[in-house]
mmCIF file as gemmi writes it, N, C-alpha and C atoms, coordinates in Angstrom:
data_model
loop_
_atom_site.group_PDB
_atom_site.id
_atom_site.type_symbol
_atom_site.label_atom_id
_atom_site.label_alt_id
_atom_site.label_comp_id
_atom_site.label_asym_id
_atom_site.label_entity_id
_atom_site.label_seq_id
_atom_site.pdbx_PDB_ins_code
_atom_site.Cartn_x
_atom_site.Cartn_y
_atom_site.Cartn_z
_atom_site.occupancy
_atom_site.B_iso_or_equiv
_atom_site.pdbx_formal_charge
_atom_site.auth_seq_id
_atom_site.auth_asym_id
_atom_site.pdbx_PDB_model_num
ATOM 1 N N . MET Axp A 1 ? -11.01 56.563 129.08 1 0 ? 1 A 1
ATOM 2 C CA . MET Axp A 1 ? -11.312 56.079 127.761 1 0 ? 1 A 1
ATOM 3 C C . MET Axp A 1 ? -12.171 57.08 127.022 1 0 ? 1 A 1
ATOM 4 N N . SER Axp A 2 ? -11.921 57.187 125.742 1 0 ? 2 A 1
ATOM 5 C CA . SER Axp A 2 ? -12.75 58.079 124.951 1 0 ? 2 A 1
ATOM 6 C C . SER Axp A 2 ? -14.064 57.386 124.606 1 0 ? 2 A 1
ATOM 7 N N . THR Axp A 3 ? -14.983 58.149 124.028 1 0 ? 3 A 1
ATOM 8 C CA . THR Axp A 3 ? -16.281 57.568 123.696 1 0 ? 3 A 1
ATOM 9 C C . THR Axp A 3 ? -16.165 56.547 122.57 1 0 ? 3 A 1
ATOM 10 N N . VAL Axp A 4 ? -15.189 56.722 121.677 1 0 ? 4 A 1
ATOM 11 C CA . VAL Axp A 4 ? -14.993 55.747 120.605 1 0 ? 4 A 1
ATOM 12 C C . VAL Axp A 4 ? -14.519 54.429 121.198 1 0 ? 4 A 1
ATOM 13 N N . ASP Axp A 5 ? -13.566 54.47 122.115 1 0 ? 5 A 1
ATOM 14 C CA . ASP Axp A 5 ? -13.083 53.258 122.759 1 0 ? 5 A 1
ATOM 15 C C . ASP Axp A 5 ? -14.178 52.599 123.578 1 0 ? 5 A 1
ATOM 16 N N . ARG Axp A 6 ? -14.994 53.378 124.259 1 0 ? 6 A 1
ATOM 17 C CA . ARG Axp A 6 ? -16.062 52.841 125.084 1 0 ? 6 A 1
ATOM 18 C C . ARG Axp A 6 ? -17.093 52.129 124.216 1 0 ? 6 A 1
ATOM 19 N N . GLY Axp A 7 ? -17.372 52.658 123.036 1 0 ? 7 A 1
ATOM 20 C CA . GLY Axp A 7 ? -18.332 52.016 122.139 1 0 ? 7 A 1
ATOM 21 C C . GLY Axp A 7 ? -17.844 50.664 121.663 1 0 ? 7 A 1
ATOM 22 N N . HIS Axp A 8 ? -16.559 50.575 121.365 1 0 ? 8 A 1
ATOM 23 C CA . HIS Axp A 8 ? -15.999 49.289 120.946 1 0 ? 8 A 1
ATOM 24 C C . HIS Axp A 8 ? -15.995 48.295 122.093 1 0 ? 8 A 1
ATOM 25 N N . ALA Axp A 9 ? -15.663 48.755 123.279 1 0 ? 9 A 1
ATOM 26 C CA . ALA Axp A 9 ? -15.659 47.869 124.447 1 0 ? 9 A 1
ATOM 27 C C . ALA Axp A 9 ? -17.064 47.361 124.754 1 0 ? 9 A 1
ATOM 28 N N . ASP Axp A 10 ? -18.056 48.223 124.622 1 0 ? 10 A 1
ATOM 29 C CA . ASP Axp A 10 ? -19.438 47.796 124.852 1 0 ? 10 A 1
ATOM 30 C C . ASP Axp A 10 ? -19.89 46.779 123.809 1 0 ? 10 A 1
ATOM 31 N N . ARG Axp A 11 ? -19.456 46.965 122.58 1 0 ? 11 A 1
ATOM 32 C CA . ARG Axp A 11 ? -19.82 46.016 121.522 1 0 ? 11 A 1
ATOM 33 C C . ARG Axp A 11 ? -19.187 44.644 121.791 1 0 ? 11 A 1
ATOM 34 N N . VAL Axp A 12 ? -17.921 44.634 122.156 1 0 ? 12 A 1
ATOM 35 C CA . VAL Axp A 12 ? -17.244 43.369 122.465 1 0 ? 12 A 1
ATOM 36 C C . VAL Axp A 12 ? -17.884 42.713 123.684 1 0 ? 12 A 1
ATOM 37 N N . ALA Axp A 13 ? -18.248 43.506 124.679 1 0 ? 13 A 1
ATOM 38 C CA . ALA Axp A 13 ? -18.898 42.959 125.87 1 0 ? 13 A 1
ATOM 39 C C . ALA Axp A 13 ? -20.244 42.345 125.528 1 0 ? 13 A 1
ATOM 40 N N . GLY Axp A 14 ? -20.972 42.931 124.61 1 0 ? 14 A 1
ATOM 41 C CA . GLY Axp A 14 ? -22.237 42.343 124.168 1 0 ? 14 A 1
ATOM 42 C C . GLY Axp A 14 ? -22.04 40.987 123.514 1 0 ? 14 A 1
ATOM 43 N N . PHE Axp A 15 ? -21.006 40.873 122.68 1 0 ? 15 A 1
ATOM 44 C CA . PHE Axp A 15 ? -20.694 39.582 122.061 1 0 ? 15 A 1
ATOM 45 C C . PHE Axp A 15 ? -20.241 38.569 123.097 1 0 ? 15 A 1
ATOM 46 N N . LEU Axp A 16 ? -19.494 38.997 124.093 1 0 ? 16 A 1
ATOM 47 C CA . LEU Axp A 16 ? -19.07 38.094 125.157 1 0 ? 16 A 1
ATOM 48 C C . LEU Axp A 16 ? -20.263 37.606 125.97 1 0 ? 16 A 1
ATOM 49 N N . CYS Axp A 17 ? -21.227 38.477 126.211 1 0 ? 17 A 1
ATOM 50 C CA . CYS Axp A 17 ? -22.443 38.058 126.918 1 0 ? 17 A 1
ATOM 51 C C . CYS Axp A 17 ? -23.206 37.008 126.116 1 0 ? 17 A 1
ATOM 52 N N . ALA Axp A 18 ? -23.306 37.22 124.822 1 0 ? 18 A 1
ATOM 53 C CA . ALA Axp A 18 ? -23.983 36.238 123.977 1 0 ? 18 A 1
ATOM 54 C C . ALA Axp A 18 ? -23.229 34.919 123.958 1 0 ? 18 A 1
ATOM 55 N N . CYS Axp A 19 ? -21.912 34.979 123.915 1 0 ? 19 A 1
ATOM 56 C CA . CYS Axp A 19 ? -21.095 33.766 123.949 1 0 ? 19 A 1
ATOM 57 C C . CYS Axp A 19 ? -21.274 33.034 125.273 1 0 ? 19 A 1
ATOM 58 N N . SER Axp A 20 ? -21.355 33.773 126.348 1 0 ? 20 A 1
ATOM 59 C CA . SER Axp A 20 ? -21.558 33.17 127.663 1 0 ? 20 A 1
ATOM 60 C C . SER Axp A 20 ? -22.919 32.487 127.747 1 0 ? 20 A 1
ATOM 61 N N . LEU Axp A 21 ? -23.933 33.098 127.188 1 0 ? 21 A 1
ATOM 62 C CA . LEU Axp A 21 ? -25.265 32.488 127.193 1 0 ? 21 A 1
ATOM 63 C C . LEU Axp A 21 ? -25.28 31.201 126.367 1 0 ? 21 A 1
ATOM 64 N N . ALA Axp A 22 ? -24.59 31.205 125.234 1 0 ? 22 A 1
ATOM 65 C CA . ALA Axp A 22 ? -24.526 29.994 124.406 1 0 ? 22 A 1
ATOM 66 C C . ALA Axp A 22 ? -23.757 28.888 125.127 1 0 ? 22 A 1
ATOM 67 N N . LEU Axp A 23 ? -22.645 29.232 125.755 1 0 ? 23 A 1
ATOM 68 C CA . LEU Axp A 23 ? -21.88 28.242 126.513 1 0 ? 23 A 1
ATOM 69 C C . LEU Axp A 23 ? -22.697 27.673 127.666 1 0 ? 23 A 1
ATOM 70 N N . SER Axp A 24 ? -23.498 28.497 128.29 1 0 ? 24 A 1
ATOM 71 C CA . SER Axp A 24 ? -24.333 28.026 129.39 1 0 ? 24 A 1
ATOM 72 C C . SER Axp A 24 ? -25.35 27.006 128.914 1 0 ? 24 A 1
ATOM 73 N N . GLY Axp A 25 ? -25.917 27.228 127.753 1 0 ? 25 A 1
ATOM 74 C CA . GLY Axp A 25 ? -26.869 26.274 127.209 1 0 ? 25 A 1
ATOM 75 C C . GLY Axp A 25 ? -26.219 24.956 126.83 1 0 ? 25 A 1
ATOM 76 N N . ILE Axp A 26 ? -25.035 25.033 126.251 1 0 ? 26 A 1
ATOM 77 C CA . ILE Axp A 26 ? -24.316 23.822 125.879 1 0 ? 26 A 1
ATOM 78 C C . ILE Axp A 26 ? -23.865 23.067 127.121 1 0 ? 26 A 1
ATOM 79 N N . ALA Axp A 27 ? -23.547 23.789 128.18 1 0 ? 27 A 1
ATOM 80 C CA . ALA Axp A 27 ? -23.046 23.167 129.407 1 0 ? 27 A 1
ATOM 81 C C . ALA Axp A 27 ? -24.076 22.27 130.07 1 0 ? 27 A 1
ATOM 82 N N . LEU Axp A 28 ? -25.337 22.498 129.815 1 0 ? 28 A 1
ATOM 83 C CA . LEU Axp A 28 ? -26.364 21.638 130.398 1 0 ? 28 A 1
ATOM 84 C C . LEU Axp A 28 ? -26.316 20.229 129.831 1 0 ? 28 A 1
ATOM 85 N N . ALA Axp A 29 ? -25.827 20.091 128.594 1 0 ? 29 A 1
ATOM 86 C CA . ALA Axp A 29 ? -25.814 18.785 127.949 1 0 ? 29 A 1
ATOM 87 C C . ALA Axp A 29 ? -24.431 18.148 127.905 1 0 ? 29 A 1
ATOM 88 N N . ARG Axp A 30 ? -23.381 18.956 127.836 1 0 ? 30 A 1
ATOM 89 C CA . ARG Axp A 30 ? -22.033 18.433 127.653 1 0 ? 30 A 1
ATOM 90 C C . ARG Axp A 30 ? -21.056 19.088 128.629 1 0 ? 30 A 1
ATOM 91 N N . HIS Axp A 31 ? -20.357 18.323 129.386 1 0 ? 31 A 1
ATOM 92 C CA . HIS Axp A 31 ? -19.256 18.772 130.255 1 0 ? 31 A 1
ATOM 93 C C . HIS Axp A 31 ? -19.599 20.014 131.087 1 0 ? 31 A 1
ATOM 94 N N . PRO Axp A 32 ? -20.485 19.902 132.04 1 0 ? 32 A 1
ATOM 95 C CA . PRO Axp A 32 ? -20.934 21.086 132.78 1 0 ? 32 A 1
ATOM 96 C C . PRO Axp A 32 ? -19.836 21.742 133.617 1 0 ? 32 A 1
ATOM 97 N N . ALA Axp A 33 ? -18.897 20.983 134.144 1 0 ? 33 A 1
ATOM 98 C CA . ALA Axp A 33 ? -17.861 21.582 134.981 1 0 ? 33 A 1
ATOM 99 C C . ALA Axp A 33 ? -16.962 22.505 134.169 1 0 ? 33 A 1
ATOM 100 N N . LEU Axp A 34 ? -16.588 22.08 133.004 1 0 ? 34 A 1
ATOM 101 C CA . LEU Axp A 34 ? -15.683 22.869 132.174 1 0 ? 34 A 1
ATOM 102 C C . LEU Axp A 34 ? -16.393 24.03 131.491 1 0 ? 34 A 1
ATOM 103 N N . LEU Axp A 35 ? -17.503 23.754 130.831 1 0 ? 35 A 1
ATOM 104 C CA . LEU Axp A 35 ? -18.162 24.781 130.029 1 0 ? 35 A 1
ATOM 105 C C . LEU Axp A 35 ? -18.871 25.837 130.874 1 0 ? 35 A 1
ATOM 106 N N . SER Axp A 36 ? -19.48 25.433 131.964 1 0 ? 36 A 1
ATOM 107 C CA . SER Axp A 36 ? -20.198 26.437 132.762 1 0 ? 36 A 1
ATOM 108 C C . SER Axp A 36 ? -19.245 27.332 133.538 1 0 ? 36 A 1
ATOM 109 N N . THR Axp A 37 ? -18.114 26.815 133.984 1 0 ? 37 A 1
ATOM 110 C CA . THR Axp A 37 ? -17.142 27.702 134.641 1 0 ? 37 A 1
ATOM 111 C C . THR Axp A 37 ? -16.535 28.665 133.632 1 0 ? 37 A 1
ATOM 112 N N . THR Axp A 38 ? -16.326 28.2 132.408 1 0 ? 38 A 1
ATOM 113 C CA . THR Axp A 38 ? -15.856 29.106 131.356 1 0 ? 38 A 1
ATOM 114 C C . THR Axp A 38 ? -16.903 30.17 131.07 1 0 ? 38 A 1
ATOM 115 N N . ALA Axp A 39 ? -18.164 29.791 131.051 1 0 ? 39 A 1
ATOM 116 C CA . ALA Axp A 39 ? -19.247 30.752 130.818 1 0 ? 39 A 1
ATOM 117 C C . ALA Axp A 39 ? -19.321 31.787 131.933 1 0 ? 39 A 1
ATOM 118 N N . VAL Axp A 40 ? -19.096 31.352 133.159 1 0 ? 40 A 1
ATOM 119 C CA . VAL Axp A 40 ? -19.112 32.299 134.285 1 0 ? 40 A 1
ATOM 120 C C . VAL Axp A 40 ? -17.963 33.295 134.145 1 0 ? 40 A 1
ATOM 121 N N . VAL Axp A 41 ? -16.78 32.815 133.808 1 0 ? 41 A 1
ATOM 122 C CA . VAL Axp A 41 ? -15.625 33.713 133.661 1 0 ? 41 A 1
ATOM 123 C C . VAL Axp A 41 ? -15.852 34.702 132.521 1 0 ? 41 A 1
ATOM 124 N N . VAL Axp A 42 ? -16.348 34.223 131.391 1 0 ? 42 A 1
ATOM 125 C CA . VAL Axp A 42 ? -16.614 35.104 130.252 1 0 ? 42 A 1
ATOM 126 C C . VAL Axp A 42 ? -17.682 36.134 130.617 1 0 ? 42 A 1
ATOM 127 N N . ALA Axp A 43 ? -18.692 35.736 131.344 1 0 ? 43 A 1
ATOM 128 C CA . ALA Axp A 43 ? -19.754 36.662 131.734 1 0 ? 43 A 1
ATOM 129 C C . ALA Axp A 43 ? -19.248 37.723 132.709 1 0 ? 43 A 1
ATOM 130 N N . VAL Axp A 44 ? -18.39 37.332 133.627 1 0 ? 44 A 1
ATOM 131 C CA . VAL Axp A 44 ? -17.847 38.314 134.58 1 0 ? 44 A 1
ATOM 132 C C . VAL Axp A 44 ? -16.936 39.31 133.869 1 0 ? 44 A 1
ATOM 133 N N . VAL Axp A 45 ? -16.137 38.825 132.919 1 0 ? 45 A 1
ATOM 134 C CA . VAL Axp A 45 ? -15.285 39.731 132.136 1 0 ? 45 A 1
ATOM 135 C C . VAL Axp A 45 ? -16.151 40.707 131.342 1 0 ? 45 A 1
ATOM 136 N N . ALA Axp A 46 ? -17.218 40.213 130.743 1 0 ? 46 A 1
ATOM 137 C CA . ALA Axp A 46 ? -18.119 41.086 129.987 1 0 ? 46 A 1
ATOM 138 C C . ALA Axp A 46 ? -18.802 42.093 130.9 1 0 ? 46 A 1
ATOM 139 N N . ALA Axp A 47 ? -19.182 41.67 132.093 1 0 ? 47 A 1
ATOM 140 C CA . ALA Axp A 47 ? -19.836 42.59 133.03 1 0 ? 47 A 1
ATOM 141 C C . ALA Axp A 47 ? -18.882 43.7 133.462 1 0 ? 47 A 1
ATOM 142 N N . ARG Axp A 48 ? -17.618 43.372 133.578 1 0 ? 48 A 1
ATOM 143 C CA . ARG Axp A 48 ? -16.633 44.382 133.971 1 0 ? 48 A 1
ATOM 144 C C . ARG Axp A 48 ? -16.332 45.345 132.825 1 0 ? 48 A 1
ATOM 145 N N . MET Axp A 49 ? -16.454 44.874 131.583 1 0 ? 49 A 1
ATOM 146 C CA . MET Axp A 49 ? -16.11 45.695 130.425 1 0 ? 49 A 1
ATOM 147 C C . MET Axp A 49 ? -17.164 46.744 130.079 1 0 ? 49 A 1
ATOM 148 N N . THR Axp A 50 ? -18.422 46.445 130.315 1 0 ? 50 A 1
ATOM 149 C CA . THR Axp A 50 ? -19.488 47.26 129.74 1 0 ? 50 A 1
ATOM 150 C C . THR Axp A 50 ? -20.133 48.204 130.747 1 0 ? 50 A 1
ATOM 151 N N . SER Axp A 51 ? -20.62 49.285 130.199 1 0 ? 51 A 1
ATOM 152 C CA . SER Axp A 51 ? -21.482 50.161 130.986 1 0 ? 51 A 1
ATOM 153 C C . SER Axp A 51 ? -22.85 50.282 130.318 1 0 ? 51 A 1
ATOM 154 N N . ALA Axp A 52 ? -22.905 50.003 129.014 1 0 ? 52 A 1
ATOM 155 C CA . ALA Axp A 52 ? -24.169 50.124 128.287 1 0 ? 52 A 1
ATOM 156 C C . ALA Axp A 52 ? -25.024 48.864 128.404 1 0 ? 52 A 1
ATOM 157 N N . HIS Axp A 53 ? -24.394 47.717 128.552 1 0 ? 53 A 1
ATOM 158 C CA . HIS Axp A 53 ? -25.113 46.445 128.581 1 0 ? 53 A 1
ATOM 159 C C . HIS Axp A 53 ? -25.102 45.837 129.976 1 0 ? 53 A 1
ATOM 160 N N . ARG Axp A 54 ? -25.359 46.631 130.979 1 0 ? 54 A 1
ATOM 161 C CA . ARG Axp A 54 ? -25.312 46.129 132.362 1 0 ? 54 A 1
ATOM 162 C C . ARG Axp A 54 ? -26.356 45.052 132.62 1 0 ? 54 A 1
ATOM 163 N N . THR Axp A 55 ? -27.546 45.234 132.105 1 0 ? 55 A 1
ATOM 164 C CA . THR Axp A 55 ? -28.61 44.254 132.333 1 0 ? 55 A 1
ATOM 165 C C . THR Axp A 55 ? -28.295 42.941 131.631 1 0 ? 55 A 1
ATOM 166 N N . LEU Axp A 56 ? -27.83 43.008 130.393 1 0 ? 56 A 1
ATOM 167 C CA . LEU Axp A 56 ? -27.463 41.802 129.661 1 0 ? 56 A 1
ATOM 168 C C . LEU Axp A 56 ? -26.317 41.075 130.361 1 0 ? 56 A 1
ATOM 169 N N . ALA Axp A 57 ? -25.346 41.822 130.863 1 0 ? 57 A 1
ATOM 170 C CA . ALA Axp A 57 ? -24.223 41.206 131.567 1 0 ? 57 A 1
ATOM 171 C C . ALA Axp A 57 ? -24.683 40.548 132.865 1 0 ? 57 A 1
ATOM 172 N N . ALA Axp A 58 ? -25.577 41.188 133.588 1 0 ? 58 A 1
ATOM 173 C CA . ALA Axp A 58 ? -26.085 40.597 134.825 1 0 ? 58 A 1
ATOM 174 C C . ALA Axp A 58 ? -26.891 39.335 134.542 1 0 ? 58 A 1
ATOM 175 N N . VAL Axp A 59 ? -27.678 39.351 133.486 1 0 ? 59 A 1
ATOM 176 C CA . VAL Axp A 59 ? -28.448 38.165 133.114 1 0 ? 59 A 1
ATOM 177 C C . VAL Axp A 59 ? -27.517 37.028 132.713 1 0 ? 59 A 1
ATOM 178 N N . SER Axp A 60 ? -26.471 37.337 131.965 1 0 ? 60 A 1
ATOM 179 C CA . SER Axp A 60 ? -25.552 36.284 131.539 1 0 ? 60 A 1
ATOM 180 C C . SER Axp A 60 ? -24.785 35.69 132.709 1 0 ? 60 A 1
ATOM 181 N N . VAL Axp A 61 ? -24.444 36.492 133.709 1 0 ? 61 A 1
ATOM 182 C CA . VAL Axp A 61 ? -23.804 35.956 134.91 1 0 ? 61 A 1
ATOM 183 C C . VAL Axp A 61 ? -24.775 35.042 135.655 1 0 ? 61 A 1
ATOM 184 N N . GLY Axp A 62 ? -26.018 35.469 135.805 1 0 ? 62 A 1
ATOM 185 C CA . GLY Axp A 62 ? -27.017 34.655 136.491 1 0 ? 62 A 1
ATOM 186 C C . GLY Axp A 62 ? -27.329 33.358 135.763 1 0 ? 62 A 1
ATOM 187 N N . VAL Axp A 63 ? -27.436 33.427 134.443 1 0 ? 63 A 1
ATOM 188 C CA . VAL Axp A 63 ? -27.711 32.219 133.658 1 0 ? 63 A 1
ATOM 189 C C . VAL Axp A 63 ? -26.534 31.257 133.726 1 0 ? 63 A 1
ATOM 190 N N . ALA Axp A 64 ? -25.317 31.779 133.679 1 0 ? 64 A 1
ATOM 191 C CA . ALA Axp A 64 ? -24.131 30.919 133.753 1 0 ? 64 A 1
ATOM 192 C C . ALA Axp A 64 ? -24.035 30.234 135.114 1 0 ? 64 A 1
ATOM 193 N N . ALA Axp A 65 ? -24.335 30.955 136.174 1 0 ? 65 A 1
ATOM 194 C CA . ALA Axp A 65 ? -24.307 30.35 137.511 1 0 ? 65 A 1
ATOM 195 C C . ALA Axp A 65 ? -25.404 29.302 137.665 1 0 ? 65 A 1
ATOM 196 N N . THR Axp A 66 ? -26.575 29.576 137.13 1 0 ? 66 A 1
ATOM 197 C CA . THR Axp A 66 ? -27.663 28.607 137.176 1 0 ? 66 A 1
ATOM 198 C C . THR Axp A 66 ? -27.34 27.375 136.33 1 0 ? 66 A 1
ATOM 199 N N . ALA Axp A 67 ? -26.711 27.587 135.181 1 0 ? 67 A 1
ATOM 200 C CA . ALA Axp A 67 ? -26.322 26.463 134.329 1 0 ? 67 A 1
ATOM 201 C C . ALA Axp A 67 ? -25.273 25.596 135.02 1 0 ? 67 A 1
ATOM 202 N N . PHE Axp A 68 ? -24.404 26.211 135.804 1 0 ? 68 A 1
ATOM 203 C CA . PHE Axp A 68 ? -23.424 25.43 136.555 1 0 ? 68 A 1
ATOM 204 C C . PHE Axp A 68 ? -24.141 24.506 137.54 1 0 ? 68 A 1
ATOM 205 N N . PHE Axp A 69 ? -25.061 25.065 138.285 1 0 ? 69 A 1
ATOM 206 C CA . PHE Axp A 69 ? -25.784 24.277 139.279 1 0 ? 69 A 1
ATOM 207 C C . PHE Axp A 69 ? -26.628 23.184 138.622 1 0 ? 69 A 1
ATOM 208 N N . LEU Axp A 70 ? -27.423 23.556 137.634 1 0 ? 70 A 1
ATOM 209 C CA . LEU Axp A 70 ? -28.285 22.574 136.98 1 0 ? 70 A 1
ATOM 210 C C . LEU Axp A 70 ? -27.48 21.531 136.211 1 0 ? 70 A 1
ATOM 211 N N . GLY Axp A 71 ? -26.377 21.935 135.598 1 0 ? 71 A 1
ATOM 212 C CA . GLY Axp A 71 ? -25.531 20.984 134.894 1 0 ? 71 A 1
ATOM 213 C C . GLY Axp A 71 ? -24.932 19.96 135.829 1 0 ? 71 A 1
ATOM 214 N N . MET Axp A 72 ? -24.525 20.402 137.015 1 0 ? 72 A 1
ATOM 215 C CA . MET Axp A 72 ? -23.991 19.468 138 1 0 ? 72 A 1
ATOM 216 C C . MET Axp A 72 ? -25.081 18.511 138.5 1 0 ? 72 A 1
ATOM 217 N N . VAL Axp A 73 ? -26.27 19.028 138.724 1 0 ? 73 A 1
ATOM 218 C CA . VAL Axp A 73 ? -27.378 18.176 139.17 1 0 ? 73 A 1
ATOM 219 C C . VAL Axp A 73 ? -27.718 17.139 138.105 1 0 ? 73 A 1
ATOM 220 N N . ILE Axp A 74 ? -27.79 17.57 136.854 1 0 ? 74 A 1
ATOM 221 C CA . ILE Axp A 74 ? -28.096 16.64 135.764 1 0 ? 74 A 1
ATOM 222 C C . ILE Axp A 74 ? -27.001 15.593 135.625 1 0 ? 74 A 1
ATOM 223 N N . ALA Axp A 75 ? -25.747 16.013 135.723 1 0 ? 75 A 1
ATOM 224 C CA . ALA Axp A 75 ? -24.633 15.062 135.586 1 0 ? 75 A 1
ATOM 225 C C . ALA Axp A 75 ? -24.623 14.04 136.707 1 0 ? 75 A 1
ATOM 226 N N . VAL Axp A 76 ? -24.939 14.448 137.911 1 0 ? 76 A 1
ATOM 227 C CA . VAL Axp A 76 ? -24.952 13.504 139.035 1 0 ? 76 A 1
ATOM 228 C C . VAL Axp A 76 ? -26.146 12.569 138.929 1 0 ? 76 A 1
ATOM 229 N N . LEU Axp A 77 ? -27.304 13.083 138.577 1 0 ? 77 A 1
ATOM 230 C CA . LEU Axp A 77 ? -28.496 12.252 138.486 1 0 ? 77 A 1
ATOM 231 C C . LEU Axp A 77 ? -28.419 11.225 137.347 1 0 ? 77 A 1
ATOM 232 N N . THR Axp A 78 ? -27.73 11.565 136.277 1 0 ? 78 A 1
ATOM 233 C CA . THR Axp A 78 ? -27.644 10.647 135.13 1 0 ? 78 A 1
ATOM 234 C C . THR Axp A 78 ? -26.344 9.842 135.117 1 0 ? 78 A 1
ATOM 235 N N . ASP Axp A 79 ? -25.527 9.983 136.14 1 0 ? 79 A 1
ATOM 236 C CA . ASP Axp A 79 ? -24.248 9.277 136.248 1 0 ? 79 A 1
ATOM 237 C C . ASP Axp A 79 ? -23.321 9.543 135.07 1 0 ? 79 A 1
ATOM 238 N N . ASN Axp A 80 ? -23.324 10.75 134.579 1 0 ? 80 A 1
ATOM 239 C CA . ASN Axp A 80 ? -22.401 11.161 133.512 1 0 ? 80 A 1
ATOM 240 C C . ASN Axp A 80 ? -21.19 11.847 134.127 1 0 ? 80 A 1
ATOM 241 N N . GLY Axp A 81 ? -20.116 11.912 133.358 1 0 ? 81 A 1
ATOM 242 C CA . GLY Axp A 81 ? -18.918 12.596 133.838 1 0 ? 81 A 1
ATOM 243 C C . GLY Axp A 81 ? -19.122 14.103 133.9 1 0 ? 81 A 1
ATOM 244 N N . LEU Axp A 82 ? -18.465 14.71 134.863 1 0 ? 82 A 1
ATOM 245 C CA . LEU Axp A 82 ? -18.605 16.152 135.026 1 0 ? 82 A 1
ATOM 246 C C . LEU Axp A 82 ? -17.752 16.924 134.045 1 0 ? 82 A 1
ATOM 247 N N . TYR Axp A 83 ? -16.639 16.353 133.602 1 0 ? 83 A 1
ATOM 248 C CA . TYR Axp A 83 ? -15.776 17.021 132.631 1 0 ? 83 A 1
ATOM 249 C C . TYR Axp A 83 ? -15.094 16.045 131.722 1 0 ? 83 A 1
């Protein structure tokens, strides 16, 4: 890839990381099984795409995985549906 293509890929990966973080936050309150698994997939795709935003991608993967766990715990404790 050329440097121009790499810059665009890094920019898109940054937006995907932000989208994953937003989905992780929403997943704590609404449908944790569906939204947090989507957040994990989006975060992993973003982590694979970028070389400039490695730390942001790693944080978004960790937050998405934590949101999955906490969302499931909250859903079970409050007797809400998982999806």
